[in-house]
N, C-alpha and C positions, 0 to 999 in steps of 0.2 A: 168536368168537375172543374172549375175555373181557376186559370194557373194564375198565380199572380206574382212570382217569383221569378226574375229573372235568371239563365244558367251561365249568364257568364258574371266575373266580376269587375269588369272591366270598366274602370272608376268613369274616365269620360266620357266612354261611350253611356255609360247607364244616366252620367250627368246631361250629356246630350237628349238622352230621351226624356227624362223629368223636364226639362226645357222645353221641351219640343210642345209638350204633354201640358204645361202650363200653362205657354203662348195658345197653345191652340184654343183651349178652353175662353180665353178672355177671347180670342179674334173672332172667335164664330159666337160666345154667348152662351144661349137656353137650347144654339141647335148642334151641339155635337153631340152623342149619347155615348159613347163612349171611345176611347183612345189605346192601341195596343201598340203593344211591340211585335214584330214581325221576324223573320228571319232569321239569319242566326245567332244575335240576339237572344231569341228567346227558344229555339231551338237546338242552339249548341255549333261549333268548330266554328263560333269566328276568331277572326286574325285581323287582328289590330291594325294592319298595315296595308291592307285590302279590303275587306269587308263592308258594305253598306251599312246602313245603322240605315235600319227600314221602322217604321212607326206605321198606323191606319190609324186614319180619323173615320168615326161609325158615323150620320146624319140619322136624326130620324127622319128628316127627309132633307135627300142633293136640296141646296141650291142652287140657282140657277147660274148664279157664280162662281160655282163653285172648284172649276180648273184654275180662275184668273185669282181663287183668293185663297186658295192653296199654294200657288207660286207665288206668292206672295208675305205668305205665313214664312216659308221655305226662307225664302232670302232675310227676311225678317229674323228667323231662328239662328240661321247663319252668322249675319251681326253681332249678337249679343253673345257669341261667345269669344272667349279671351284667343290673342292672337296664335297662340301654341298652340290651340286645338281647334283653327281653322283647317287643316288637312283635314282630321274626320270630319269637320262641319260639314265640307264639301262632301262628301259621301251622304250626308241624309236624305232616305229616298222616303216621300209621304205616299202614302196610298189611303182613297175612299172611297169608300161606297155608303149605301144607308141599308136601314136592317127592311125595309116595306121587301128590297130589291133581293139581298140575303138573302131573306125568307123564302123565295120563290126562285133560289136556283141560281139568281141570275149575277152577271158581274157589272151595274151597271156603275158610272165615276174611272175612279184610276182600281180594280181588281178583278184581274185577269184570273182564268180558271187555277193556274198555278199556286198564284197568291194566294187564292182565295183558299184555296184547296192548305197552303200552310198558315192560315189565319184560321181555319176552324180548328185544326188537328195542334197546333204549336203556338197560337198567337197570346200572349200576356199581358192581360188586363191593366193597363195602369193606372185611367182612372175612368170614369163612369159607370155603365151599366152592359152585363155582359148576357146576349139573348143566344149563343152563337148552336144553343141546343135547341133551338129552331127553324136552323140552316140545316138546306141540304150537302151534300159533300157532290162537290162536280164530280163527274162518273169518269170512268177511263179512259174511254170514247175523245170523251172532249178535254180530257188532260193532252193526249196524245196527240190528238190535233191538233189543238193551239200550239203544242210543242214543236211540232215540224216547221208550221205555219213561223214561230218567234225567231228556229235558226236560223230561217229562208232568208228573210227580214235584217237580220240583223248579218250575217256572216256571207249573205253573194252580195253584200252592195257596198259599192265605191262610197267612201274612201279607204273601209275597213279592209278591201281584198287588197288593197295597198299598204297597209299592215301587215296584212298575215304574207306578203310577199317578201318582207324583207325583215330576218330574224332579227336583226340588229338595232332598226327602227324600233321593233317591238320590242327591245329589249333594254331599250334606252326610256322609253316611255314608262318604267316602270315595273315591279313586280305585279301589281293591280293588273294593267295592260294584257303583262305576257302570261299571267295564270290566268286568266278568263278567257284569251285562245283560245287554251288549252281544257279547262277545263268543263267551261257551258258544255260543248260538244261533247265531251264525257258525260257530263251529267243528262244532257237532254235525249243520248242514244239511251239510258236506262231507263228514262221515261219511255221514251219510245215501245221499247223491250217489255217494259215491266207494269209500264201505266201508274206508277209510283212517285213522286216527288222525294228525293235525300238531299241530306247535305253532301256537299261537295267533296266532301273525302269520304264518303257511306260510297258516291259516286266514282268517284277515282278508285278505291277497291272493289270493287263491283267489276270495273270495263276489268281493270291489268287481272283479274282472276278468271275474266272471260279471254285473257289470251285476246283482243280485238287491235287492230291497227293502231302501232303508236303507244300501246300502251305500257311502252317505258319511259316514252315523255311524259306521257300523264302523273306516271308512279313519280316522276321529279318535281312536275308543276305543283303534284299536292306537297311534295317537300318546302320548293319555291315557298307554296300559301301561309305557309307554316313558319318558314325561316330566313325567310328572304331570298333573293338572287345572289348567289355566287359574286365575290368581290369579284374574281376573275371569271369573264361571263365567256369566253370562249367555248368551252365545253355547251354552256348551253346555247349558244348563238347552233354550234353544230350542231346539236339534238334535234332543234327546234327547223334550222335547214331540211334535215335529213326526214323526219318524222311531220311537222305538221301539217305536209299536205296529204299526207297518207291520211290524215288524222282527218281532216276537213275532208277529202273526198268520202271515208266511211260514213262521216254524217251527210251527206249530202244522197248518197245513197239509203242508208234509212230512211231520209225526209221522203223520197220518191217510192219506196217500196210502202212506208203510212198512206201518203196521200193518194197513192195511185190517180188512175182517173182522172178527180175531183181537184188535183193540186192546184190548178189554173198554170197560168200564164207566166206570172212572176215568179212565184214558185219554182217555177219546171228554168225560168231564163237563171233565178239564184243558182240552183243546185248545179245545173250548168257550168258556173262559172266560178263554181267549189272545187270542182271536178277538175276543171282547165289547173287546178293549184297546180296538180301533182303529172301532168305532161310536164317534157323538157320544152322548153322557148326554144323553139330552132331560130 
C-alpha cells in the first residue's frame, strides 16, 4: 500500500520537503516520475537539531547530467527558504534513481542498498507515481557488505579520525556531529549483526541491550540526539574520551569479521586506523 503521510509533524521540515518536491517537478519537468520522503521524516525518529531531511527523486530514466542537475537543484531549494530555516535546509539530502534500475534491484544513481531498503519499506510518496511494488528489496547480504564498506570509508579516513581523537573538538562541532560519531557505528553494528536497517534510536536500544562495548556512550548519545548536548559538556567529553575509541575498535572488528578475506586493502587499512584509536599514544 502506498504511504502518503509523513510520520513526523515538524512543520519546517515538512515545508522544506514540499518546496523540494515542487521545485524538482519544475526543474526536471516530465522526467520525474515520483518524489518520496525518506529517512526519519518517513520512518520516524526525526530529531529537528540533527536529522537530515531526505528526499528521493525517481526518474522514468536517469538523465545523462542527473548528478550535476540534482546538486544544482538542492542548492536552488536551499536558497528559497527563509534565513531562519537555512540550518535545516543545509541538511537537505537528495537521493535519486529511476524505475527501470529499481525494478531490477539495482541502485543506479544515488540510492545505495541501505537507502533503497528504506525507500522501499518506509518511503512516503509526495507527488507522482509509485511503482515500488515491482521493485525487489536488497537482500541481507548486500545490505551487510555495503554497510561494512560504508563504515570503513566514513570513519577510517582523515580528517574524520582527527575529529574522533578529540572529544572537545567533536562536541564543539555540535550535537549532529557528536551523535553521528556514536550512533552511526551502533546502527551499522546492528545491520552487520542482523541484516536489517532500523532507526537510530532503535539501533541504540539494541546495542545497549546487547551490552556491547561503549554501550553507556551509545545510550547517552541517543539522549543527546533528542534533547541536545548538555550545557556543561565536561561529562560528555569524558564519556567520549573513554568510550568512543572502544566503540570504533568494536566497529572495526565487526567490519573485519563481515568482509573477511574479500575486504580489500583500503577497508583493512581503515579498520587498522580505527583500532589504533583505542591504543595508548606512546
